[in-house]
N, C-alpha and C positions, 0 to 999 in steps of 0.2 A: 315325887310322882304322887298323883293321882289314883286314888285307889278306893272310891267313892263305887258300890255295888251298883248296877242298875236296877229299874224298881221293878219292871217286869220281865220276866225270861219269855221265852217262847210256848215253855209249855201254859205260862200264866195268858200271853196275848188272846191263844185260840181257846181256850177253856170257858171263856165268858160272851157268848156273841153277843148280848145285850149292851155291853159294856164297850166291844169291837165296834159297834154302830154308833155309840156314842160317843166315842174317839174320832169316828172318821167325818159325823155329823160335825163336830168343833170344830176341825182342823177344815172343811172343806172350802175349797181356793187358795189355799194355802199348800198344796203338795208338795209343791216347789223345793219346799224347804227340804224335802225327804230327796234330793236329787243325789245329795251327797251322802256315803255310806262314813258321818257323823256318830264317833262313838256317843255314849251318854254324857260325861263330862264336859263334852261339846254342846251337844244338842240343847241340854236343857238352856243354856242361855241363851240359844236362837230363839229358841219358844219363847223366853221370858220379854226377846226383844220387839218380837213379831207378835205379843200381848196373848200369847196361848199358855195354856196349864202344860207344862211340862212333859207331867206323867201318860198325859193324853198326845200330845204329837208322840211321846217314845213306844207309847203302846200302837198306833196306827202305822209309824216305823219297822218296829217288831211283825208284824202282819205281813207288810209288804216283802220284808225283806224273807218272809215262808214261801213267798211263792217262788222264790228263784233257786232256795237253799239244795247245796247239795253234802250230802256226808260223804264224809272219805275214807270211810273205811276201820279210821283208829280216832282211839277214846283218851280221853284226860284221866288225870290220877281219877276222877270219882267216880266213871263209869259216861259221863257224857260225850256222843259223837262228836269228834272237830268236824267242823263245815266251811263252807264259804257260799257266799252269793255271786250266782252269776248274773251278768249285768251289764251296762255299758261303761260305766266307770272302770269296769278291765279293760274293755275293748280296745280305747285309743289308746292307750299306753301298750297294749300287749301289739297293735299293729302297726306301731313306730319300731317299736322293737323288731317284729318281724320286716318290717322292710330295711332299716339299720344293717340285716344283717347280711341282707345281699347290695350293701354299698357298694359303690362304684367310686373315682378317683383315685388318688393315693394308693388308695388298701388295694387296687389290684396291679399297684408294682410289687415284685417278691422283695424287694429291695427297700424298701420303707415299709411294707408289713413287717419285717423280721425286724426294723430297728424300732416301731412302732409298739411289736408283740414284746421284745425285751424291756420296753421301759415301762411297761404298764406292770410286766411280770415284777422288775423292781419295784415299781412302786404301791403293788399291792402288798409283795411281803415286807414294805416299811410300814406301811397304812395299818394293815391288819395287828402287827406287832405292836404298835403303837397304841392301839386302841387296847390293848390290853396291859396297858401301864409298862411299856420294854422302858427302861432307864438310857433312851441314845436317843441323838438328835435327828431330825429327817435327813439333813444334809450329810451327819456323820455317818449312818447307815447306807444312803444311798452311794456313797462312795467306797464305803467296805463292798459293795456288791460288785462295784463298778470295777474297782481294783483287783477283785475275785483273792482278796488278803481272807487270811481266817479271824475269826473273830473275836474280840479282846477282851470282850466285857459280855456281863449276864444279858442285856438289851441288846449286843450287837448276834449273839449266839440264838437270840429269841426271831430274830429279823431273818438270818442264815439259814433255821429250819423251817422256815415259812416260805422262804425261798425254793428250796427244795422241794418241799411238798408239793409248791404251787408247780414247781417240773415235774416231778412223778405223776402228778393224777395227771398228767396229756398223755400218758404212756399207759393210763388204765382205763381207756376210754371201753375199750373189751371187757373188762370186768362187770360184773353183777355187784349191787351193794351186799355187804355182807358183814357180821362181826367182826371176821378176821381184818378187812376191807377198812374201816373201822380204828381198828386197833393200831394195824402198822401204820396209818395216817395220823393218829394220836403220837405214836411213838417218833415219828419222822419232826411233828410239831414242838416237841416237850423235850426230847433230851437233852439235856445236861441243861434245862433251863428251871426246875423244879426242885423241890423243899428236900425230898425224896424221891430217887431213882427207881423204887420200887411204884411210885404211881404213875409211873409213864406204861403205856403197853397195855392193860388192865383198865375193865371197868371199877367203877368203885363198890366199896363194900359197906353192908349194913352198917358197921361200926365208924362210921366216917361219916361225918356234918356236912353234908355240901348243902349250900343254901347261896342264894344271890342277895347281895345287903346294899340300902342304899347307904352308900358311903358318908351322906351328909347328916343323916339321923341314925342310923346303925340299925335300922328297921329292916324287917325281912321283907325283898321285894317278891322273891319268890320262892317255896321248898319244891323241890320239884319230886316226880314219883319215889317211893320206896327201891330204894334199891334189891329189896328179893324180887320186884318184879320186873328189873331191869331185862336180864335174859328174854323172856319172851314176850316185851313189849319192843327190843331192840328187833328181835325174830319179825314181827309183825310192822314194824317199820321197813325192814329189808324187802318183806315181800312188798309191801305197799311201793317201792322204789321199782323193784323190777317189775313190777306188774305190766302189762301193756293198757294202756289206757289212751286207745284209739275208738273209732265208733262209738255207740251209744255211750259207751264209757270215759270219754272223751276227756280228758284233761290240758289244756295247755303248758308245754313241755317247760315252759318260764313260769307257768303258775305253778307248776311241778314242784320246778327247782326252788321256788320262793317258800313252800310248805314243807320242803325236806330239809330247808336253813332252818325255819321253824321249832321241827321234830326235833333234832339234833339240840340247839338250845333249851328246847322243852325240857326233853329226856334226862340233858346234865347226866351223860350215862360216865364221864370220868368225873376223877376229884381235879385238875386241871387240863384248861385245852380245850373245852367245849364249843366257846366262843370260834377261835380260829377253827375249828373241824366243822363247824355248823356253815361258814362260811368257805370253804375249801371244799367241800361235800356240792353247796351250788353250783362253782365254779365245776366243779366236773359233770354232773350232771347235764348242764347249760350246754358245756361243749359235747359233750355223749351224743346229745341228739340235736348236734348241728348248728349251734349256736355258737358258731366263732368268733361274732364281733365282739363278745365279754373277753375275748384274749386281748383284747384293745383297749379295756375297759377297766381301772382300779376302782372300784365301787367303794372301798372299803374308806378310802376319804374321805368322801360324802359322808360315811355312816359315824367318822370319826368328827367331823367338823360340825354335826349337827347331831352328836349322841343322845341325847335327852329321850330324843324318839324315839329309839332302839328298844332301850326298855321299858318305854310305855308302847309301845306295840305290842310285846310280850304280855303286858297288864291289862291293855285292852280287851284282847284275846280271850284270856282266862278269865276277865270277870264276864262276858259278857257270850255266855253261852260255847263258848270254845269257836267262835267267830273268824274264823284265819281271814277274814275280809279285810281286817284292821291291818294285820301284816304283813299280807300280799300289796295292801294297797302302800304300804309304806315303800318295802321295799320295790312296787315298780318307780315312786316319785325317786326314790335315789338311783335308780338305774336308768333313768329319763335326765336327771340332773348328771349323769355320768356321760350320757349320749352325747349332752349340749357340751361339755367341755374339750369330748374329742372334735367334736365339728369347730370348735373354736380352736384347739390344738392343731387340726389336720389345714386348716386356713393358714397359721402362721408359719407352718412348715412349708405350704406352697408359698410362701414370701421367699423364706429361703430361698427357698428354690430357684425364684426368678432372681433375688441378690444375686445367690453365687453364680449366676451363668456370668457375669459378671469378673468374676476369678478367672475365667476363661481366657483374656486377655493378660494374665501374668503369666499361661503356659496354658495352652488348645490339650496338651493330654491330662490334665486333671479328671481323676475320678468324679465322679457326684458324691461320693462319699467323704472324699479329699476336700472339696470345694463348700462341704458341706460344717466339715471339721473347722475350715479357716474363716468363713463366717462367724462359729462363734467364736472360735480366736479373736477376732475384729472386735466383736463386743465383749470379750472376757480376755484383754491383753493378759491378766497373770494365771491365766488357767494352766495345771500342768497336765500332762496327758501322758501316758503311757501305753504300753503295745496291749495290756490287759485290758486297760477300758477302753481301749479304740475298740476289741475285739469285742469287748463285751456288749459294746451300746451299738456293734453291727452284725453281731450273729457271726465276725468273723473267725478262721482261724488267725492262731499267735502266729503264725511267720505271714500270710495275706496281709494281719491288722500292723506286723510289724514294716509290710515294703510299700505300706500307704504312709507310714510317718518317718521312716528311713529316703523317699521320693521326697517328700516334702523338706525335709533337709537336707537335700542336696539341692534342693530350691532355693536354700539360703531364706526358705519362708518359716521353715521351725530351728529352735536351736536348741542342739543334744547336752544335757548337763547329768552326772548322777547325784542319784543320793542315794551315800551307801553305793550297793551292790546293783542298785533297781537303774535305769535309766529311765531320765524325763525329757518331753518334747515342751518347751515353751513356746508362745508365740512369738517372732523374729522382733529385735527392737524397730521401732520403723515400718512394721509391717503394713500398717495403716496408713502411710506418704507412700510409702510404692501402690500402694493398690489403687489411691486417689490418681497417682502419676498414672497411672496405666490408662485409668478410667481418658484425662481428656487427652489422651493420644488418639 
């Protein structure tokens, strides 16, 4: 992680008017280099590439940012206020998120929304756990949740806890954020996964050394505020979360959700489970404010796949005057990637539905979810289906799920087997040939 401290702070940039004028003169005509909200570690290289003095370009960048700077009323552990910069760099991604919240297409259909919501819920539970080192494969974890079986390992327990927490917070949307809510959430997330169960459901104590370490170098990346200050700091954080930020105090709800994500990670109130709690609070606040699109996009997968950017966004904010813009922009980029993935998934789903219509030639009475299962079976002839897995994938009762599968078995499109006491449904031998033959009729 790059931890070089920027050469000029906000206070220094505005304390010397002559230096400010000189800097503006030196970078005249190169203002386009300031369009992006770059951290010092990046801007210094950009300046050198343009033949400019990096320090002077940085001075101008800081002065430009002051013009749109907004304190949020929360402080770093040293007392400097956190804030962020309003501007076009936030406007475009926020506009896209706002538009996506009113998306149509398959999301207008309740059954598709349910299937997509359940898929996203499972994916988020798995990916958020994998970020924290859950020792399980993604495939095994997904199968565990779809089969609704009890977790067998520590890693599977982490996934199951995350899944339950994501379900629970959807019922908490009317509750304000409080210390009790945070403690309850962390308890759900960590039960049965900590070295000591006494670390669950409470804030860290002064005698507990909690810090974030770079596993490559074993150097401290971040040391959170002292535990003695936690009670008051969490109280202020909850007040910020529950405050009405409309009118003159407007903060876009997604920006505020990003800030809450950052602040839970920054305060690091627990011995363990801070990251999972922070990501869950983000979802809670976004859903609480009507951004239902977040029910359909598991953002932790994108965080995990480019994980180095996650702690770096924290470091950039901490090193540069508590400028939360770095973290907000990082999180908005992750959300945009997730929206792209959602668009691609919906495109594939629409194609599957079109293909599944051909299966009506087998039997005109096939329901859409039965056709979707058969379309999947044609591509995965060794797949095992159970009443629980079909119910979990479609948000069905067990009786409805059983009726779907038994109906396909009666049509000899699935075959029934036993695995101990569990009933297994598999694609019937020759299913692809039967479909091909029906297509020729």
